[in-house]
Rosetta silent file (secondary structure, phi, psi, omega in degrees, C-alpha in Angstrom):
SEQUENCE: MVEERRKALREEVDEPAIMFGDGSSIRCRVVNLSDQGAAIELRDASLARPRFELMLERDRSVRKCRLVWAMQNRIGVSFDAAPSHADVDNVDHQ
SCORE:     score description
SCORE:     0.000 S_00000001
   1 L     0.000  140.474 -179.091    0.000    0.000    0.000 S_00000001
   2 L   -78.609  133.372  178.980    1.253    3.509   -0.854 S_00000001
   3 L   -72.843  131.308  178.780    1.981    5.766    2.120 S_00000001
   4 L   -80.278  120.720 -178.449   -0.194    8.918    2.194 S_00000001
   5 L  -111.920   -0.351 -178.893    2.072   11.995    2.448 S_00000001
   6 L   -71.733  146.331  177.980   -0.483   14.763    1.851 S_00000001
   7 L   -79.614  -27.896 -178.967   -1.123   17.261    4.641 S_00000001
   8 L  -128.976  142.175  176.737   -4.832   17.616    3.728 S_00000001
   9 L   -66.612  144.065  179.123   -7.311   15.056    2.445 S_00000001
  10 L  -101.145  143.669  177.492   -8.373   15.602   -1.148 S_00000001
  11 E   -91.798  132.153  176.014  -11.955   15.635   -2.352 S_00000001
  12 E   -70.726  128.520  179.978  -12.748   13.570   -5.450 S_00000001
  13 E  -137.549  172.852  174.524  -14.069   15.931   -8.152 S_00000001
  14 E  -142.541   79.347 -171.314  -14.626   15.973  -11.912 S_00000001
  15 E  -115.955  120.586  171.984  -13.926   19.585  -12.886 S_00000001
  16 E   -65.417  144.796 -176.829  -12.978   20.867  -16.337 S_00000001
  17 E  -152.358  172.460  177.246  -10.074   23.300  -16.110 S_00000001
  18 E  -131.995  128.014  172.664   -7.420   25.104  -18.121 S_00000001
  19 E   -94.644  133.999  179.644   -3.678   25.077  -17.416 S_00000001
  20 E  -147.195  160.733 -179.222   -1.926   28.176  -18.741 S_00000001
  21 E   151.465  160.389  179.626    1.347   30.052  -18.745 S_00000001
  22 L    56.890   28.144  177.030    4.204   30.868  -21.110 S_00000001
  23 L    79.435    8.105  178.451    1.669   32.032  -23.722 S_00000001
  24 E  -129.275  166.493  176.358   -0.059   28.655  -24.083 S_00000001
  25 E  -143.305  152.744 -179.773   -3.028   26.853  -22.563 S_00000001
  26 E  -136.699  128.257  172.974   -4.120   23.224  -22.201 S_00000001
  27 E   -72.601  141.147 -178.800   -7.579   21.892  -21.410 S_00000001
  28 E  -151.867 -177.569  179.566   -7.528   19.391  -18.564 S_00000001
  29 E  -136.248  125.221  176.414   -9.700   17.825  -15.862 S_00000001
  30 E   -82.667  125.902 -176.851   -9.148   18.123  -12.096 S_00000001
  31 E  -106.209  -22.059  168.252   -9.867   14.731  -10.502 S_00000001
  32 E  -151.847  157.195 -166.130   -9.155   15.530   -6.856 S_00000001
  33 E  -153.337  139.587  169.932   -8.652   18.745   -4.959 S_00000001
  34 L  -140.208 -178.864  177.031   -7.675   20.180   -1.576 S_00000001
  35 L   -68.232  -22.559 -176.977   -6.612   23.605   -0.345 S_00000001
  36 L   -98.431  -18.837 -176.338   -2.970   22.548   -0.854 S_00000001
  37 E  -177.064 -172.519 -176.230   -3.042   20.755   -4.222 S_00000001
  38 E  -157.995  161.209  166.679   -4.732   18.653   -6.888 S_00000001
  39 E  -109.725  136.811 -173.170   -4.443   15.723   -9.260 S_00000001
  40 E  -130.523  134.494  173.417   -5.052   16.655  -12.878 S_00000001
  41 E  -100.170  137.927  175.840   -5.661   14.534  -15.986 S_00000001
  42 L  -147.525  171.354 -177.812   -4.454   15.784  -19.369 S_00000001
  43 L   -49.551  -45.739 -174.360   -3.586   14.332  -22.788 S_00000001
  44 L  -153.972  122.242 -177.482    0.028   13.734  -21.845 S_00000001
  45 H   -59.656  -24.084 -179.759    1.743   14.533  -18.540 S_00000001
  46 H   -68.777  -11.623  177.743    4.873   15.619  -20.424 S_00000001
  47 H   -76.988  -16.578 -176.553    2.926   18.716  -21.560 S_00000001
  48 L   -75.291  134.812  175.337    2.888   20.110  -18.012 S_00000001
  49 L   -83.916  161.029  177.741    5.385   22.866  -17.158 S_00000001
  50 L   -61.057  -33.361  176.710    7.174   22.923  -13.760 S_00000001
  51 E  -136.777  137.526  179.870    5.099   26.012  -12.815 S_00000001
  52 E  -160.411  176.614  174.399    1.798   27.150  -14.318 S_00000001
  53 E  -111.274  147.545 -178.515   -1.605   28.560  -13.455 S_00000001
  54 E  -123.949  125.900  176.966   -4.771   26.490  -13.261 S_00000001
  55 E  -115.030  120.791  173.075   -8.256   27.929  -13.797 S_00000001
  56 E   -75.611  128.348 -177.109  -11.308   25.905  -12.805 S_00000001
  57 L   -66.495  -31.472 -176.212  -14.004   26.546  -15.402 S_00000001
  58 L   -57.939  -50.243 -174.953  -16.841   26.313  -12.851 S_00000001
  59 L  -122.382    5.671  178.810  -15.974   29.417  -10.838 S_00000001
  60 L    61.703   20.467  176.543  -13.023   30.873  -12.802 S_00000001
  61 E   -73.366  142.145 -177.209  -10.785   30.574   -9.729 S_00000001
  62 E  -120.268  133.734  176.848   -7.079   30.600  -10.586 S_00000001
  63 E  -123.692  139.077  171.010   -4.288   28.916   -8.624 S_00000001
  64 E   -80.887  128.542 -173.296   -0.538   29.167   -9.113 S_00000001
  65 E  -119.946  151.453  172.809    0.738   25.572   -9.307 S_00000001
  66 E  -124.608  125.563  179.984    4.014   23.738   -8.894 S_00000001
  67 E   -66.078  128.476  179.670    4.371   20.312  -10.516 S_00000001
  68 E  -107.051  -42.915  178.288    5.096   17.631   -7.903 S_00000001
  69 E  -151.145  159.350  178.342    4.770   14.415   -9.922 S_00000001
  70 E  -144.825  137.003  179.091    3.772   13.216  -13.406 S_00000001
  71 E  -152.786  117.589  179.668    2.716    9.793  -14.656 S_00000001
  72 L    54.228 -106.452 -178.393    1.209    8.939  -18.080 S_00000001
  73 L  -111.503   21.646 -177.943   -1.792   11.287  -18.388 S_00000001
  74 E  -133.311  142.277  175.083   -1.989   12.476  -14.768 S_00000001
  75 E  -129.374  157.657  172.580   -0.028   15.016  -12.730 S_00000001
  76 E  -116.664  137.131 -179.257   -0.002   16.082   -9.099 S_00000001
  77 E  -131.153  154.887  168.807    0.463   19.729   -8.162 S_00000001
  78 E  -110.772  148.818 -179.868    0.803   21.825   -5.047 S_00000001
  79 E   -91.720  137.132 -179.862   -0.736   25.281   -4.867 S_00000001
  80 L   -86.209  -23.201 -174.979    1.528   28.278   -4.193 S_00000001
  81 L  -156.207  172.447  175.562   -1.181   30.695   -3.018 S_00000001
  82 L   -65.146  154.651 -178.462   -4.886   31.201   -2.346 S_00000001
  83 L   -67.771  150.438  170.616   -7.130   31.277   -5.434 S_00000001
  84 E  -122.287 -176.124  178.141   -7.847   34.467   -7.341 S_00000001
  85 E  -115.747  138.107 -173.933  -10.299   35.036  -10.189 S_00000001
  86 L   -79.660  149.405  165.490   -9.232   35.149  -13.836 S_00000001
  87 L   -86.018   98.010 -170.618   -9.754   37.848  -16.363 S_00000001
  88 H   -55.543  -30.902 -179.168  -11.317   35.406  -18.840 S_00000001
  89 H   -66.205  -19.501 -177.419  -10.408   37.556  -21.873 S_00000001
  90 H   -94.274    1.200  179.255   -6.697   37.008  -21.150 S_00000001
  91 L   -97.140  122.323 -179.778   -6.817   33.182  -21.219 S_00000001
  92 L   -87.751  103.535 -179.107   -5.941   31.679  -24.608 S_00000001
  93 L   -78.892  138.571  174.259   -8.142   28.567  -24.996 S_00000001
  94 L  -113.732    0.000    0.000   -6.923   25.682  -27.158 S_00000001
């Protein structure tokens, strides 16, 4: 059994989201979430940058993220700060 190292329990969710930074954006899906981090599914984990921003489509909240792990089509991130709200016109959707 894998040892749980997270400081906060994560809630299972199914939230469409957008990862963005460096002038690009990637559609993804958040599969679990806590105040400290998340697991995210995307086409290919190798597409994730070491640092990026994540916007949940539901409420347009934006979190600064740091990549912690990557495996196949899933990544784990930790959040650097409390969420803010995006200026939707400045997000380049792909």
